[in-house]
TIDREN-707293 format. One record per residue (C-alpha): residue in three letters; y, x, z. Coordinates in steps of 0.5 Angstrom, whole numbers, padded with zeros to 4 digits, always signed. Example, Ala and Ser with C-alpha at 12.3 -4.5 7.8 and 13.67 -1.06 7.14 Angstrom:
<atoms>
ala-0009+0025+0016 ser-0002+0027+0014 
</atoms>
This chain:
<atoms>
unk+0000+0000+0000 unk+0007+0002-0001 unk+0013+0001+0002 unk+0021+0002-0001 unk+0026+0002+0005 unk+0031+0005+0009 unk+0030+0010+0015 unk+0035+0011+0020 unk+0036+0014+0027 unk+0037+0008+0032 unk+0042+0009+0037 unk+0039+0004+0042 unk+0044+0002+0048 unk+0040-0003+0053 unk+0046-0006+0056 unk+0045-0008+0064 unk+0050-0014+0063 unk+0054-0018+0058 unk+0059-0014+0055 unk+0066-0012+0058 unk+0071-0012+0052 unk+0075-0006+0052 unk+0072-0003+0058 unk+0065+0000+0061 unk+0058-0004+0061 unk+0053+0001+0064 unk+0047+0002+0059 unk+0040+0006+0058 unk+0041+0010+0051 unk+0035+0012+0047 unk+0035+0015+0040 unk+0029+0013+0037 unk+0027+0013+0029 unk+0028+0006+0026 unk+0030+0003+0019 unk+0026-0004+0017 unk+0023+0000+0012 unk+0020+0006+0016 unk+0019+0001+0022 unk+0014-0003+0017 unk+0011+0002+0015 unk+0010+0006+0021 unk+0006-0002+0024 unk+0002-0002+0018 unk-0001+0005+0019 unk-0002+0003+0027 unk-0006-0003+0024 unk-0010+0002+0020 unk-0007+0001+0013 unk-0006+0007+0008 unk+0001+0007+0007 unk+0006+0011+0003 unk+0014+0010+0005 unk+0019+0011+0000 unk+0026+0013+0002 unk+0032+0017+0002 unk+0034+0022+0007 unk+0040+0027+0008 unk+0038+0035+0008 unk+0039+0035+0015 unk+0035+0036+0022 unk+0035+0029+0023 unk+0032+0027+0016 unk+0027+0033+0018 unk+0026+0029+0025 unk+0025+0022+0022 unk+0020+0024+0017 unk+0016+0028+0021 unk+0015+0023+0026 unk+0011+0018+0021 unk+0005+0022+0022 unk+0000+0017+0020 unk+0005+0015+0013 unk+0005+0019+0007 unk+0012+0019+0006 unk+0016+0020+0000 unk+0023+0022+0001 unk+0029+0024-0003 unk+0033+0029+0000 unk+0040+0028-0001 unk+0047+0031+0000 unk+0049+0024+0004 unk+0047+0025+0012 unk+0041+0021+0014 unk+0043+0014+0016 unk+0044+0012+0023 unk+0044+0004+0026 unk+0047+0003+0033 unk+0043-0003+0036 unk+0047-0006+0042 unk+0041-0010+0046 unk+0043-0015+0051 unk+0039-0017+0057 unk+0036-0023+0054 unk+0033-0019+0049 unk+0038-0021+0043 unk+0041-0015+0039 unk+0047-0013+0035 unk+0047-0008+0030 unk+0052-0003+0027 unk+0049+0000+0021 unk+0051+0007+0017 unk+0046+0007+0012 unk+0048+0014+0009 unk+0043+0017+0005 unk+0039+0010+0004 unk+0045+0008-0001 unk+0043+0014-0005 unk+0036+0012-0006 unk+0034+0012-0014 unk+0030+0008-0019 unk+0028+0014-0022 unk+0025+0017-0015 unk+0022+0010-0013 unk+0018+0009-0020 unk+0015+0016-0019 unk+0013+0015-0013 unk+0010+0009-0014 unk+0006+0012-0020 unk+0004+0017-0016 unk+0001+0013-0010 unk-0002+0007-0015 unk-0001+0002-0009 unk-0005-0005-0009 unk+0001-0008-0006 unk+0009-0006-0006 unk+0014-0008+0000 unk+0021-0008-0001 unk+0026-0008+0005 unk+0032-0013+0004 unk+0036-0007+0006 unk+0035-0004+0000 unk+0036-0010-0005 unk+0043-0011-0001 unk+0045-0004-0001 unk+0050-0003-0007 unk+0048+0004-0008 unk+0040+0003-0007 unk+0040-0004-0011 unk+0038-0001-0017 unk+0032+0002-0013 unk+0030-0004-0010 unk+0029-0008-0016 unk+0026-0002-0020 unk+0020-0003-0015 unk+0019-0010-0016 unk+0020-0009-0023 unk+0014-0003-0023 unk+0009-0008-0019 unk+0010-0014-0024 unk+0010-0010-0030 unk+0003-0008-0028 unk+0000-0014-0024 unk+0001-0011-0018 unk+0002-0016-0012 unk+0009-0015-0009 unk+0013-0018-0003 unk+0020-0017+0000 unk+0024-0019+0006 unk+0031-0022+0006 unk+0034-0017+0012 unk+0040-0020+0015 unk+0043-0026+0014 unk+0051-0023+0014 unk+0049-0019+0008 unk+0046-0024+0005 unk+0052-0029+0005 unk+0057-0023+0003 unk+0052-0022-0003 unk+0051-0029-0005 unk+0045-0033-0005 unk+0044-0034-0013 unk+0044-0027-0014 unk+0038-0026-0009 unk+0035-0032-0012 unk+0035-0028-0018 unk+0033-0022-0016 unk+0026-0025-0012 unk+0024-0028-0018 unk+0018-0022-0019 unk+0016-0023-0012 unk+0010-0026-0010 unk+0011-0026-0002 unk+0018-0027+0001 unk+0019-0026+0008 unk+0025-0029+0012 unk+0027-0031+0018 unk+0031-0038+0020 unk+0038-0036+0019 unk+0036-0032+0013 unk+0032-0037+0009 unk+0037-0043+0010 unk+0043-0038+0007 unk+0038-0036+0001 unk+0036-0044+0000 unk+0042-0048+0002 unk+0037-0052+0006 unk+0038-0055+0013 unk+0031-0055+0015 unk+0027-0049+0015 unk+0021-0053+0013 unk+0024-0055+0007 unk+0027-0048+0006 unk+0020-0045+0007 unk+0018-0049+0001 unk+0024-0048-0003 unk+0023-0040-0003 unk+0015-0041-0004 unk+0016-0045-0011 unk+0013-0040-0016 unk+0010-0035-0012 unk+0004-0034-0008 unk+0007-0035-0001 unk+0014-0035+0003 unk+0014-0034+0011 unk+0020-0036+0015 unk+0019-0034+0022 unk+0023-0038+0028 unk+0023-0033+0033 unk+0020-0036+0040 unk+0018-0042+0036 unk+0013-0039+0031 unk+0013-0038+0024 unk+0012-0042+0018 unk+0007-0041+0012 unk+0009-0045+0005 unk+0005-0044-0001 unk+0003-0049-0006 unk-0002-0053-0002 unk+0004-0054+0004 unk+0007-0051+0010 unk+0003-0049+0016 unk+0006-0047+0022 unk+0003-0043+0028 unk+0006-0042+0035 unk+0009-0035+0037 unk+0004-0031+0041 unk+0007-0030+0048 unk+0010-0024+0051 unk+0015-0021+0056 unk+0021-0019+0051 unk+0024-0012+0053 unk+0027-0011+0046 unk+0027-0015+0040 unk+0029-0009+0036 unk+0024-0008+0030 unk+0020-0015+0031 unk+0021-0018+0024 unk+0019-0011+0022 unk+0012-0012+0026 unk+0011-0018+0024 unk+0012-0016+0017 unk+0007-0011+0018 unk+0002-0015+0021 unk+0002-0021+0016 unk+0002-0016+0010 unk-0004-0012+0013 unk-0008-0019+0013 unk-0006-0021+0006 unk-0009-0015+0004 unk-0016-0017+0008 unk-0015-0024+0004 unk-0015-0028+0010 unk-0012-0035+0010 unk-0004-0037+0011 unk-0006-0039+0018 unk-0009-0033+0020 unk-0004-0028+0017 unk+0002-0031+0021 unk-0003-0030+0028 unk-0004-0023+0025 unk+0004-0022+0024 unk+0006-0026+0031 unk+0001-0021+0035 unk+0004-0015+0032 unk+0011-0017+0033 unk+0009-0019+0041 unk+0006-0012+0042 unk+0014-0009+0039 unk+0018-0013+0044 unk+0014-0012+0049 unk+0017-0005+0050 unk+0024-0001+0047 unk+0025+0001+0040 unk+0022-0001+0034 unk+0016+0003+0033 unk+0009+0003+0036 unk+0009+0005+0043 unk+0005+0012+0044 
</atoms>
């Protein structure tokens, strides 16, 4: 399997309470590996999948550290003059979080590098992180990955990444980019933005039109799987929430690993939920060691 996406350093700030504007809020701060694409690849490897991760990093110590820590992943990184990306993650006591991203080298990923890396690993499935499609500099690379898979009859999927950049980009453009995907993954807000629907079930059905399946995650309320046979809903697996950073990436990995095993939609949702429950139970977006 191949994942095309972003690789960053997460500056994770676990706030002790509500943020005091223009003042101090005590926090526990950690530096960890992050990036939706890298997180998904790491969780896929943790779940036993053979995975190649295609990305871009800076020619810096940070980039070398971020790639070397993905020990069970075959990393095909394009090295650029732009610094490796960084995301500041502000985590509230309730587990919710806000992100301040600096995409850095991620926006220098090229279509040529992506297609060359995919040709070298000949994957059975290609997954493209939505951030790659939404980033103006990396968009051509993300679209090239989807086109490469489509032209070869290889199953491909994409996640929608984040509601705010989806709004800024425009739903019509995003829907057009997704026409060559077999599987689309979105959370509640992303699905409503892209489809214009007000109900997540209808949004899932809309996203599923013309493809194998669409999945809409609903946080603690579970997730929806939509295909030509209708919509299946599964409840979320219980978990003690420490940090929700990367939960969607872990869910994506669990679900995709299950799809590769040719299980039912309900079983795939359960597998995604189990991975997400593991992720939120500890700080950081990657599998704990």
